[in-house]
C-alpha positions in Angstrom: -18.5 5.4 18.3 -17.4 1.4 18.0 -18.0 -0.3 21.4 -18.7 -3.3 23.4 -21.8 -4.1 25.2 -23.2 -6.6 27.2 -25.7 -7.9 25.0 -22.8 -8.5 22.2 -21.3 -11.0 24.7 -22.6 -14.3 23.4 -20.7 -16.5 26.0 -20.7 -15.9 29.4 -19.0 -17.8 32.5 -19.0 -21.3 31.1 -16.2 -24.4 31.6 -15.1 -23.8 27.9 -14.0 -20.5 26.2 -11.8 -18.2 24.5 -12.6 -15.9 21.5 -11.2 -17.0 18.3 -10.8 -14.1 15.6 -10.1 -15.7 11.9 -9.2 -11.9 10.7 -5.4 -11.7 9.8 -3.5 -8.9 11.2 -0.8 -8.8 8.7 0.4 -5.4 7.4 3.4 -6.4 4.8 3.5 -3.1 3.3 4.0 -1.1 6.8 7.0 -4.0 7.5 8.9 -2.6 4.5 8.1 1.0 4.4 11.0 2.8 6.3 10.4 5.8 8.5 11.6 9.0 7.5 11.8 12.7 8.8 9.4 14.0 11.1 7.1 16.5 8.8 7.0 20.4 10.5 3.4 20.5 9.6 0.3 18.6 7.9 1.7 20.2 4.6 5.0 18.3 3.6 7.2 19.1 0.8 10.6 17.9 -0.7 12.6 18.2 -3.9 12.8 15.8 -6.9 15.3 16.0 -9.8 16.1 14.3 -13.0 18.7 14.6 -15.9 17.5 16.1 -18.9 18.4 15.6 -22.2 21.2 17.7 -23.6 22.6 18.0 -27.1 25.3 15.4 -28.1 27.2 17.8 -30.3 31.2 19.1 -29.4 32.9 22.2 -29.1 34.5 24.0 -31.7 38.3 24.7 -30.8 38.9 28.4 -29.7 35.4 29.3 -29.5 33.9 30.3 -26.0 30.7 28.4 -24.2 27.7 30.3 -24.8 24.8 27.8 -24.0 24.5 26.9 -20.6 21.7 24.3 -19.2 20.5 24.1 -16.0 19.8 21.3 -13.5 16.2 21.8 -12.7 14.2 20.2 -9.8 10.6 20.0 -8.8 8.7 20.2 -5.5 6.5 17.5 -4.4 4.0 17.9 -1.8 1.3 16.1 0.1 -0.6 16.6 3.3 -0.5 14.1 6.6 -3.4 12.2 8.2 -4.6 12.1 11.6 -6.4 8.7 12.4 -7.9 7.2 15.1 -9.7 3.9 16.5 -11.9 4.4 19.7 -12.7 1.7 21.7 -15.2 1.2 24.9 -16.8 -1.2 26.9 -20.2 -0.5 28.4 -20.8 -0.6 31.8 -22.7 -4.2 32.0 -19.9 -5.6 29.9 -17.1 -4.6 31.9 -18.8 -6.3 34.9 -19.9 -9.4 33.4 -17.4 -12.6 33.8 -16.1 -14.1 30.4 -14.2 -17.0 30.6 -10.5 -16.5 29.8 -11.1 -12.8 30.0 -9.3 -10.9 32.9 -10.2 -7.3 31.9 -12.6 -6.7 28.6 -11.3 -3.1 28.6 -7.8 -4.1 28.1 -8.7 -6.3 25.4 -10.6 -3.9 23.5 -7.8 -1.4 23.7 -5.4 -3.8 22.6 -7.4 -4.8 19.4 -7.7 -1.2 18.7 -4.2 -0.7 18.3 -4.2 -3.8 15.9 -7.2 -2.2 14.0 -5.3 0.9 13.6 -2.4 -0.3 12.1 -4.4 -2.1 9.9 -6.4 1.0 9.0 -2.9 2.9 8.3 -1.9 0.1 6.0 -5.4 0.2 4.1 -5.0 4.0 3.8 -1.6 3.9 2.3 -2.5 0.9 0.0 -5.6 2.8 -1.3 -6.6 5.3 -4.0 -7.2 8.2 -1.5 -6.1 11.3 -2.8 -4.6 14.2 -0.7 -6.6 16.9 0.9 -6.4 19.8 3.2 -8.7 20.1 5.9 -11.6 22.3 5.5 -15.4 23.0 6.3 -16.9 20.5 9.1 -16.4 17.3 7.8 -13.5 17.4 5.5 -10.3 16.2 7.2 -6.8 15.9 6.2 -6.0 13.2 4.0 -2.6 11.4 2.6 -1.8 10.6 -0.7 -2.1 7.2 -1.0 0.1 4.8 -3.2 -2.1 3.9 -5.9 -2.7 8.0 -6.3 0.8 8.6 -6.2 1.5 6.1 -9.1 -1.1 7.6 -11.3 0.1 8.5 -14.7 -2.4 11.3 -14.6 -2.0 14.6 -12.5 -4.1 14.6 -9.5 -6.4 17.6 -8.6 -4.7 18.7 -5.5 -0.8 19.2 -5.2 -0.3 17.1 -8.3 3.0 15.6 -9.1 4.5 17.7 -12.2 4.7 16.4 -15.3 7.6 14.4 -16.3 8.2 13.1 -12.6 4.9 10.8 -12.8 5.0 7.1 -13.6 4.6 6.6 -17.6 2.4 3.8 -17.4 -0.1 1.6 -15.5 -2.0 -1.6 -16.5 -6.2 -1.1 -16.0 -7.2 -3.9 -18.4 -8.9 -7.2 -17.5 -6.8 -9.3 -15.2 -7.1 -12.4 -17.8 -4.9 -10.3 -20.5 -2.1 -9.4 -18.2 0.1 -11.6 -20.0 4.0 -11.7 -19.6 4.5 -9.7 -22.8 2.2 -7.0 -21.2 3.9 -7.0 -18.0 7.3 -6.9 -19.8 6.0 -3.6 -21.3 5.4 -2.0 -18.1 8.8 -3.1 -16.8 10.4 -1.6 -20.1 8.7 1.7 -19.2 10.1 1.7 -15.7 13.4 0.9 -16.7 13.3 3.5 -19.5 12.4 6.1 -16.8 15.5 5.0 -14.5 18.1 4.4 -17.4 18.6 1.1 -15.9 16.9 -2.1 -14.8 14.5 -2.0 -12.2 14.2 -4.1 -8.9 10.7 -3.7 -7.5 8.9 -5.3 -5.0 5.2 -6.1 -6.0 2.7 -6.0 -3.8 -0.6 -8.0 -4.9 -4.0 -9.2 -4.5 -4.4 -12.9 -4.3 -6.0 -13.2 -8.0 -3.2 -11.3 -9.5 -0.9 -13.2 -7.6 -2.2 -16.4 -9.0 -2.5 -15.0 -12.5 1.5 -14.0 -12.4 2.3 -17.8 -11.0 0.3 -19.2 -14.1 2.7 -17.5 -16.7 5.1 -20.3 -15.6 2.8 -23.2 -16.5 1.2 -21.8 -19.7 2.4 -20.0 -23.0 -0.2 -17.3 -23.2 1.1 -16.5 -26.5 0.9 -19.7 -28.1 -1.3 -19.6 -31.2 -3.3 -22.8 -31.4 -3.5 -23.7 -28.0 -1.7 -23.3 -24.7 1.5 -25.3 -24.2 3.3 -26.1 -20.9 6.7 -24.3 -20.1 7.6 -26.1 -17.2 8.0 -29.7 -15.8 6.4 -30.3 -12.4 8.7 -31.6 -10.0 6.7 -34.1 -7.8 8.3 -35.3 -4.9 7.0 -38.7 -3.7 8.0 -38.5 -0.4 6.5 -35.1 0.3 3.6 -35.4 -1.8 3.8 -31.8 -2.8 2.7 -30.2 -6.2 4.3 -26.8 -6.4 2.5 -24.3 -8.3 3.7 -20.8 -6.7 6.4 -18.2 -8.3 7.3 -15.2 -6.3 10.3 -14.1 -8.4 10.4 -12.7 -11.9 13.3 -11.9 -13.9 13.1 -9.9 -17.2 15.6 -8.3 -19.3 14.0 -4.7 -17.9 14.1 -5.9 -14.3 13.4 -8.0 -11.4 10.1 -8.5 -9.4 9.5 -10.0 -6.5 5.7 -10.5 -5.4 4.2 -10.4 -2.0 0.3 -11.1 -1.2 -1.3 -8.5 0.4 -5.2 -8.2 1.3 -5.1 -4.7 2.2 -5.1 -3.0 -1.3 -7.5 -0.7 -2.7 -10.2 -0.9 0.0 -13.3 1.4 -0.2 -12.2 4.6 1.9 -15.8 5.4 3.4 -16.3 1.8 4.8 -12.7 0.2 4.9 -14.2 -2.9 3.3 -12.3 -4.8 0.5 -13.3 -4.0 -3.2 -13.2 -5.7 -6.6 -9.9 -4.0 -6.9 -8.5 -5.6 -4.0 -7.7 -9.1 -5.1 -6.9 -8.3 -8.6 -4.4 -4.9 -8.4 -1.2 -4.7 -7.3 1.6 -2.0 -6.7 5.0 -2.5 -8.0 7.5 -0.3 -6.4 10.9 0.3 -4.9 10.6 0.5 -1.0 13.7 2.8 -0.8 11.8 5.6 -2.9 8.7 5.7 0.0 8.9 6.4 3.8 6.6 7.4 6.3 6.8 10.6 8.3 4.9 10.4 11.9 4.2 13.7 13.5 2.8 11.8 16.3 3.6 7.8 16.6 0.9 5.4 17.9 -0.5 6.8 21.5 -3.1 5.2 23.7 -5.7 8.1 25.3 -8.3 7.0 28.1 -11.5 9.1 28.0 -13.4 10.1 31.2 -15.9 7.4 32.2 -19.4 9.2 32.1 -21.3 6.5 33.6 -21.6 4.5 30.5 -18.2 2.2 30.8 -14.5 2.9 30.1 -13.8 4.5 26.7 -10.5 5.9 25.1 -8.9 5.5 21.9 -5.6 4.9 20.0 -4.4 7.5 17.4 -1.5 8.4 15.2 -0.6 11.5 12.7 1.7 10.6 9.8 2.4 11.2 6.1 3.2 9.0 3.3 6.0 10.2 1.2 6.7 8.9 -2.3 10.4 10.5 -2.8 10.2 9.8 -6.5 7.7 7.8 -8.4 9.5 7.1 -11.6 10.5 3.6 -12.1 7.6 2.3 -10.7 4.0 1.7 -11.5 0.5 0.2 -10.5 -1.8 -2.5 -11.7 -5.4 -1.3 -10.9 -8.4 -3.5 -12.4 -11.5 -4.9 -10.9 -12.4 -7.2 -14.1 
């Protein structure tokens, strides 16, 4: 169990102090995902439908209708997940006087809540596939966004054929050109029968690759040619090299940097996919269902020091994956 021990507290009572954390607490994905209905159990399901193609022929005068077409629907399913973030403070750490620290246990509890929210964000933005609890160490797991947007059938509770996105990008990041991206948008628009409006949660290297589209013509023959003229404001002394909004015939994309994508499920650490990959989604087609919101619990102090945990039980729903796609690359 993670904890805080006296030996780890490097600064004792001194005239200068404070604890400085360079880690970001940002969870941009969770801020945009709405809350949905409370799941009735760890296995949840909802209905999906799409319009099938029907013949374009007409009817003969005076002839009765004999052929009928049904409006079919399918069921999507996924499991929920219970996650916690434990905290503790050893007996000696609790009684040690730290400058600027009134109570170490209160600080550890507060940081556990931040770490749990990051854990939920990174779980939703991972490649985790859903599973049921079984055996001694196989817990319930959600289906994460990269798995929801897979063009291939999942191994557990697969999304039915015809309701999975029709394309993805898995090539080298350097080869993701505007024309390659436009092909992804065209496929997404074809699935919706309308231009799409998507939000792209992107790693920083993917964000930079897309910003460069406005500076160089990657499809030029002999040499790359500049597409834009830079506006250098002498008073501001500022050079702008950033693009956050992209408009194509097939759709519009707004990009948001996200450092929580495609983390390793076992360790929680960033991977080679994290900075190069992206989720291009319609936030209206997603929601989080909470069986239990974020709650704090205190465990008995058995002599080693105060301890407890923050936990949450939730489910990630993709109401309909069509018209969305993923960029998933580690090179």
